Structures are given as C-alpha cells and as structure tokens.
N, C-alpha and C positions, 0 to 999 in steps of 0.2 A: 642935586645929590643923587638923583636916579642914575646919573652917568657913572657913579662910583659903585653901583650894585654889581654889575657884571665883572669888573676887575677884581672886586673883593671876593666874589664867589670863585673866580678863577684862581686866585691866590690860595684860598682855602682848599680847593680841590687839588691843586698842585702840591701843596704841603702834605696833604693826606696821602696822595699817591707816592711821594718820595719816601715817607715814613713806612708805608706798606712794602715798597720795593726793598728797602733796607732789611726787612725782616725775612723776606722769602726768596730772594735771588741767590743762586749759588755762585761761588767764586767771584765775588764782586770786585776784588782787587786784582783780578787777572786781566792783563791788557794784551792787545794784539802785539805780537813780536816779543813778548816776555821770554826770557831765557833764564832758567834756574835749575839747579840740580835737585833731583828727587831720589827717593830710596829705590834701589834696584829691585826689580821683580824677583821674588824668591819663591822657589817651589815649596809646597807644604811639606812639613816634616811629619812622618808617621808617628802616631801616638798609640799608647795602650787602648784597646777597645776597637781600633780600626779593623775593618775586614778587608782581606786581600785574596785575590786569586793569583796563584803562582803556577805558571805554565812553563814546562820544560820541553824543549824540542831538540832533535838531533837529526841531521841529514844522513849520517853514516849508520847510526843504530837507533832508529825511531822506536823500536819495541823496548829497548833498554831505557830510553827517555821516558816512556809512558809510566814506568813504575814510580816516578817522582810526582806524578799528577794525581791528586786525590779525587777519585770518582765520587759522585753523589750516590749513596746507597739508600735504597728504599726498603723498609722492613714493614710487612703487613702484619697487623695484629692477629695473633693466633696462628701464625705461620712460622715455620723454621727456615723457610727459604727467603733469601734476600736477593734483590736484583740491583744491578748498577747501570748507569747510563754513561753516555759519552761526555756529559757535562762535568765540569770540575767544581769540587767543593771549595768553599771559602775558608781561609785561615783567619782566626781572630788573634790579634796581638794580645798576649796576656799582660798581667799587671807588671811583669818584669821587663816588658818590651820585646818579648821573644815570640817566635813561631817555631813549631816542631816540624821540621822538614824530613820526610822519609830518608833514611840512611845517613843524613847529615846531622840529625839531632836538633837541638835547640840553637836557633840562630837569632841574634839580637838585631832587630830592624828598626826599633823606635829611635827617634832623634835624627833620622836621615830621610832623604827624599825617596819617593817610589823608584826612580831610576837608579839611585845609589844602592837601594836594597836589592834590586834585580842584578846589578853588577856584582855585589858582594856574594850572593848565592851562586851566580854563574861562575865566579872565580873559584869558589869552594868545590863546585862540581867538576870543573876542568882540572883541578889539582888532584882529584881522587877517583872519580867514577866515570866521567863523561867528557872526553877531551874537546869535543866540538859542541858542548852544551850551549844552548841559547835560552835565556830566561826572560820571560815577560811577566811583569807584575802590574795588576790593576787594582785600584782602591775602590771600595764600595761603602755605602752608608756613612758618608761624611757629610755633616750638616753644620749650618750656622743658624741660630735662632734670632729672628727679628721681631721685636715687640713694640708696642706703643702706637704712635700716630703714623702708621703706614697703611696703605690700601689693603694689603693682604698679610697681616701678621701671622707668624708661624715659623716652621722650619724651612730653610732654603738649602736645597741639595747642591753640593759642590761637584761639578762635572769635569773639572780640569785640575791641573797641578797648582794653580794659584787663583785667588779671587780677591778683588779689591772691595773697599767699603762702598764705593759708588755702584759697583756691580751687584752687590748683595742687596742694597736698597732698591735698585732697579728691578731685581727679581721679585722683591716684595711689593712691587707696584708703586714705588716712590712714596715720599712723605705726603700726608694729607695737608690741606691748607692750614690745619690747626696744629701741625707739628712744628716744634722749635728747631730751626736750622742751626742755631748757635749752640745747642747743648745736646749733642749726640753722645750717648754714653756707650762705651764698649767694655764689656766685662770679660776678662780672660783668666783662665787658670794657668799659672806658670810655676813650675817647681813646687807643687803642693800648696801654692798660695793663690788667693783670688785677688787680682789687680783690676782696678777700674781706670779708664781713660776717658777724657772728654775731648771732643773735636767740634770744630765749627765749619760747617759746610759752606759758609759764606766767604771763607778765606782760603787762599792758595796754600797757606801753611799746612793744610791737611795732607798735602803730598809728602810731607816730611814727618808725619805722625807715625809712631811705632805700630799703630793699628790700622794704617791705610791699607797695608796688605794683611788680610785676615787669615786666621787659622781655624781649622775645624773645631767645633764646640764653642766658638766665640758667641757671646750674646750681645746683640745691638738693641739698645732701648732709645726710642725717640720720645722726648718729653712733650707733653701738651703745652700749648700757649695759655695765657691767662684767660682768654675767652673760653677755651675748651674746658679749663678747670672750673670756671665759673658756672658752666652748665651742669655741673655735678650736684649742686644743691639748689633747692628752690629759693632759699633765703638769699644766696649770692646773686641769683638771677634777678630777684626783686630789687636788690640794691643797685645792680647794674642798670636795670630798666629805669629806676628813678634818676640815677646819675645821668643816664643818656638823655632823658627828657629834659632834665634841668639844663644840660649843655645845649640842647637844641633850642630850648626856650630863650636862653641867654643870647645865642646868636641871632635869633629872630627879633628879639627886642632891640639889639644893637643895630640890626639892619633897618628896623622901623624908625629908630631915632635918626639914622643917617638920611633916610628917604624923606621923612615928613618934617624934618627940622626946618 
C-alpha cells in the first residue's frame, strides 16, 4: 500500500493546484488565435468639475491671441499690487457643463471629448475674433478611485484620453492574492444616478463590459475572498483553524489506514 502514497499525494496536490488556478488566473478562456470584437476605445468625455487649460495661439496676431489665455494672478496679503506670470490658469467646468472664455462668454464643453472641445472653441474664435486661431486643451485633476484588495488602494490619476479597467488596476499595483478576480465592482455616476457593474477578470467577456473603458470619477472595488474575510474576526479564525486541523487529521488517518492495512 505504500506504493499508493505518492500517487495519492500527487492527486491531492494537483487538485488543489487546479482549484487555486481557477480562482486567480486572468482571462482563463482566452486562447491563442482567438478573434472576437471588443468595444472601441473611446476618449473620455469632459464632466462638470473637470479642470482645463485652454491655450489660444495665432501666428499672424500672437498678441491678440494672448488675451484669450488666462494668466495666473498672485495677490499678496496687505498689498494693492498684483503680479501675473506666463503660466495659464485652469478653467473649472461648472455644474452646467460650461466654461467662461474671455470675449466668447459661456461655452458648453461637458459631454464631449477634450479634442472636440478644443475644436468647438477654435471654430467660435475663427468665426468672430481670430481667423487663424489654434486652440489646445489639456485636462487636469481627473481621477479614478481603486479600493479593496489591491496593493496600493487610493486615487489613480488619468494621464491620457482613455483608460481601461486593467490599466487602472495595474496602476494600483494589481490585486492582492486575497482579492476576488470574479467579483470586481465598478460604481459609476450617470445622469444623476449611481449605477454599479460587476465584472469577472477571469473571463474574456470583460472586453465587452460597459465599464472596461473607464471614466473619470469611477470607483473600482475589489472584494476580499473568504480567507481574507475570515481574518477579520478571531472567532472566524478559530473556527477555520479547527476545520483545517480536522481536515488534515482526516487525510492523515486515511493515509495511515492505506499504508498499514
């Protein structure tokens, strides 16, 4: 019967290894040569509260273009004098989705991409004030919040026009071994409502999820697995310890019976 010991242990280890892999490996059903459609990459739409730099330039009349660029003004306490720098101040999109551009007035930019907003303001300037105006817009202070079982929970800065769920999790240091790959929750505010979505990192279906391409202010929450949750209370740990030892004892007894039978 001793000859059965090693094969039996090998089967137990293989079974344990397979079950563990099923829980932690990403995109398990993605095979070499797979071809399937995914959602097109979409540029982030500007939202109320976003901060923008709007820079206007002109080769023919650079001085005229300068009046459209808001300088940063520094006012010293107790002084009537103010100084300005060559830096450009940031616009904040108000609750109506507008920014107040000098001479143009209020321009709505929410709901469109950064490049579309630049084109809109450029067209308005060329129609009225500056025929060769070139407008460049950059967005600042756009974030996604990643919470739960990741290496570095917190806010993740968006540094480009689009960001995917995998990129955001990567910037947060990836999931810990205690994080559930099959239950990633994404919370998003849409049209005045809070919507929640669940995605499974183990399946290629994630590429067609409405939250695969993220938006600024999205919240990603990674749920802990049962072992992690069990660590939160001493009672649960005690129960798990007893259960573990009972399981080990049962296996050892079974092996002993097989060996010395």
